[in-house]
N, C-alpha and C positions, 0 to 999 in steps of 0.2 A: 537432291531431294529423295530419290529412291534409295540411296545409300543410307540416309537417315532413318527411313522407314524400316529398312532391313535391320539396322542396328537396334531400333526400338523393339522389333519383333524378336530378335535374338536375345535381347536383355530380358524381355518378358518371359520368353520360353525358359531361359536359364533360371529365372526367379521361381517360376512355377515348378520346375524340376526340383529345385532346392527345397521348396515347401513340401512337395510330395515325399522327399527323402526324410524330412523332419517328422512328418506325420507317421511314416512307417516306423521310424526309430521310437517315437513316443508310444505308438501302439504296442511295440515289442516290450517297452519298459512297463507299460500298464499291465500287459498280459503276465509278465514276470512277477509283478507285485501281487496280482490276483492269485497266482499259483502259490505265493508265499503266505496266503491268508492275511494279507494286509487289509485293514478296514478302508474301504473306498470312500473318498470324500464325495459329497453331492455337489456337482457343479452344473449350473445352467447358464446358458448364454443366449440372450435374445437380441435380435437386430433392432436398433432404434433408427430414427431418421438420420441422425448424424453420428452414429457409433454403436455401442453395445451396452447392454445391461447385464452385469455378471453377478450371479448369486453363488456363494460358496457356503457349505455347511459341513462341519466335522463334529464327531461325537466328543472329541476332547480338544482342549486348547493347550498349546505349548509355547514356551518362549521362542520368539523369532519367527513364528508362523506368518504373521502379517508381513514381515520383511521378506520372507521367501515368496509370498504371493506377489508382492510389489516387484521383486526381481524378475519373476516370471513375466509380469506385464511388460517390464522394460525390455526383456529379451525378445519379445515379439513386436515391439514398437507401439505398445498401447499406452496412450497418455490418459491418466486418470483425471477426470474432470470433477468427480464427486465420489466420496466413499463413506460408508458407515460400517463399523466393525464392533462386535461385542464378543467378549470372552468371559462368560460366566459359566464355567463348567464345559459347555460346548462352544464352538467357534462359529460365528456367522459374519459374513461380509456381503455387503451389497455395494457394487461400484458401477459408476457410469464412466465409460471410457470412449475416447475418440481414437480411432486407429488409422494408420497410414497404409494398411494393407487392404486387399480386396475383401469385401464383406462376405464372400462365399468361403472364406477360410475360417469360419467359426469353429470347425472341427479342430483346427490347429490350436486355436485359442483354448478351447476346452481341454484338449489333450495336454498342452503345456502346463496348464494349471493343475490338472490331476497328477501329472508326474512330479511337479514341484511339491505338491502337498504330500504325496506318497514318500518322496525322498526326505522330506522334512520330518515326517512322523516317525 
């Protein structure tokens, strides 16, 4: 029993360490993009009772942008329950997602989306 608890704690610790490394890498990529004068997307993430509400806005729309965002969601384990996107000059997305990771990792979600959008643009 105690061995099981230690294994769970070790796994959780390893998972948190991995997430911290991802955050650091994403922050470096965002900083690099900012120095290159890349137009930043506006991304907001709000905690809901059973998941997240994600809003994304970019000045321009380009082919494959929605696909890049959905790949970013998939990368972090976010299941999209509902989404609305428009692409008439600018790009707007509102999505409700259910996530298998801890809710306090909103920063990871936001950073992953920003980097995905920057690399796409």
